Structures are given as structure tokens and as C-alpha cells.
C-alpha positions as CSV (number, residue, x, y, z in Angstrom):
1,M,206.7,130.2,99.4
2,S,205.3,133.3,101.0
3,N,206.7,136.7,100.2
4,K,209.3,138.5,102.3
5,R,206.8,140.8,103.9
6,D,204.6,137.9,105.1
7,L,207.7,136.1,106.4
8,K,208.9,139.2,108.3
9,R,205.4,139.6,109.9
10,I,205.4,135.9,111.0
11,I,208.8,136.3,112.5
12,S,207.9,139.5,114.3
13,S,204.7,137.9,115.6
14,I,206.3,134.8,116.9
15,C,209.2,136.8,118.6
16,G,206.6,139.2,120.1
17,D,204.7,136.3,121.5
18,L,207.9,134.7,122.9
19,F,208.9,138.1,124.5
20,T,205.5,138.4,126.1
21,E,205.7,134.9,127.5
22,G,209.2,135.7,128.8
23,I,208.0,138.8,130.6
24,A,205.0,137.0,132.1
25,A,207.3,134.1,133.2
26,S,209.8,136.5,134.8
27,L,207.0,138.4,136.7
28,Y,204.7,135.6,137.7
29,G,206.9,132.5,137.7
30,E,207.9,130.6,140.8
31,N,211.6,131.0,140.0
32,R,212.3,134.7,139.7
33,N,215.9,134.6,138.5
34,K,216.3,138.1,137.0
35,E,219.5,137.4,135.2
36,N,218.3,134.3,133.5
37,A,215.0,136.0,132.4
38,E,217.0,139.0,131.0
39,A,219.3,136.6,129.1
40,I,216.3,134.9,127.5
41,L,214.6,138.2,126.6
42,T,217.9,139.5,125.1
43,S,218.3,136.3,123.0
44,I,214.7,136.8,121.7
45,L,215.5,140.3,120.6
46,I,218.8,139.2,119.0
47,M,217.0,136.4,117.2
48,H,214.3,138.7,115.9
49,N,216.8,141.2,114.5
50,N,219.0,138.4,113.0
51,Y,216.2,136.7,111.2
52,I,214.5,139.9,109.9
53,R,217.9,140.9,108.4
54,R,218.4,137.5,106.9
55,V,215.0,137.6,105.2
56,S,216.0,140.9,103.5
57,H,219.4,139.7,102.2
58,V,219.5,136.4,100.5
59,E,222.9,134.7,100.7
60,P,224.7,135.0,97.4
61,G,225.2,131.9,95.4
62,M,222.5,130.0,97.1
63,A,219.2,129.2,95.5
64,A,216.4,131.4,97.1
65,R,214.0,128.4,97.7
66,A,216.8,126.5,99.5
67,Y,217.9,129.6,101.5
68,F,214.4,130.3,102.8
69,K,213.7,126.7,103.6
70,D,217.0,126.6,105.6
71,L,216.0,129.9,107.2
72,K,212.6,128.6,108.3
73,D,214.1,125.4,109.7
74,K,216.8,127.2,111.7
75,F,214.2,129.7,113.0
76,S,211.8,126.9,114.1
77,K,214.7,125.1,115.9
78,E,215.8,128.3,117.7
79,V,212.2,129.1,118.7
80,N,211.8,125.6,120.2
81,E,215.0,126.1,122.2
82,I,213.7,129.4,123.6
83,V,210.3,127.8,124.4
84,D,212.2,125.1,126.4
85,Q,214.2,127.8,128.2
86,L,210.9,129.7,129.0
87,N,209.3,126.5,130.4
88,N,212.3,126.0,132.6
89,L,212.1,129.6,133.8
90,A,208.4,129.3,134.9
């Protein structure tokens, strides 16, 4: 398991890349639905803040290894959902 600092960097990097793709899709995509693009960008920011906070504060009563495995799985699932939304936006 990587340490918390590395995990936070990975989360920030992925969310930054998603945000960049969202901006590019909203500016250069064929469907320029401003409200939909803003909703996706907002969800990326909320996801970033949520997962950075969850890395810092392990859930009490849960083993750390299981907690971080669950955190990574949920993060990956949410990233895949946002990627699908971005593909539909472009």
C-alpha cells in the first residue's frame, strides 16, 4: 500500500486530468451543453474534495488495509462513470 501522500497525489492528478478533459470537451465538443458540462465539472471537484478528505481520516473500526482498498475501488468506479459522461459530452 502506498502512503497517504502518494495516494493524495494520485487522486489530485487523476481529478486534474478529468477536469482538463471536461474543459476541453465543453469548449471544443460538438454538443456544447453548458449546463451539462458545468454539472460534470462540479462533480469532479466534489469527488476530488471527498476522496482527499477520506484519505486523511480513516473510518473508525475498519481495518486500514480494507478501508483503503474500498476507497480505491470506489474511486475507480466513480472515475469510470465520469469518463463515460465526458465521452457522451464530446
